[in-house]
Structure formats: C-alpha cells, structure tokens
N, C-alpha and C positions, 0 to 999 in steps of 0.2 A: 391118826389126825380125828379130832370132832368133829359132824359135819357140821357148826358154828364156827369153827375155823378157817371154814371157807370162802365163810364172809368178810368180806373189810370194814372196820368200824371207825369208822369218821369222826371223836373230839376236836372242838375250832369253838374261839371265844367270838362272839356274836356282839360285836358289837349295837347293833339294831337293842336284838332285846337284851345287852349286860350280862349277859350270862355265859357259860358254854352249851354247846348244844355238839346230842348227841345223834350221829346217825349211820343204817346202812344201807348202805345203796343197793336195787338192786334188788332187796329180800324186807324191806320190812318200809312201810310209807312214815314219816313227823320222825320219829325218835325219844330224846328224849332231854332235860336243862337240869339245870343249879348253876348253883355259884364256884362249887367246887369238881376242877377238872378231874381228879381222880375219883371221885364219888360219881360224876357222868357216866367217868367210861366202866366200871364196875356196873352203872346198871346199864348205862348200853349193851354189854356183854350179860346178862341178866335176859334182858326184853330180847334180843338176838336165838337164846337155847330156850327161851318159851315161844316165837316163831318158828325155830324148827318139832322144836314137836311139836305145837298144832298140824304143823301140815304132814307131822306123821302119822300124828293121832288122825283127819278126815284122808289118809291113806292120796296123799295129792303128792307129787312132784317135786324138790325144791330149785328155784328157780335159780338159773348157771352162779354156779361161784363168781367170787369177785377178790375173793385175792389169790398171790399164785400170780399175778396180772406185773408185774413188777413198779405197782399203781406209785409209791414213795418216790422211788426215783421219774419218770413221767412228768410227777407234781410237781420235780425239785430244776424238771426242767423249759416250766413255764415264770416261773417266776422268774 
C-alpha cells in the first residue's frame, strides 16, 4: 500500500460553488475543484501524492491515517 492510500479522498458537489470540490481531511487544507467529478478526483489523488512527498522530503511524520476507519458506512448512518 502506498502512503497516499492511507488518506480518505472526498469529492462532493458544492451548491455554493456550483462545481465538484475535492478534499483530503487530516492531510491537506483546501483541495481542488472543477466541473468534472472524475477529473477532480484524479487531481485530488495527485495532490495527496504530492503532499505525502513533501512530508517525506521535509523529514516530517505523516499525519494519522484517515482511511480504514469505515468512514463510508459511518457517513451512510448519518443520512
């Protein structure tokens, strides 16, 4: 497993922005946005890879993983 796989990547529609917004909570502030959901996800994956590489280059410990915590099922329970 790659280090980037340890982080949840979320792409959701923003009514306010009228576009898809991608984020990786716990790893990066902000994220990316655009009109195409798949392109936003691909860009988000690239950003997460770059963030992990920057942590490594700066010899910093990565933030705690957010993947593998059954987030998808927990979010479904909220609805």
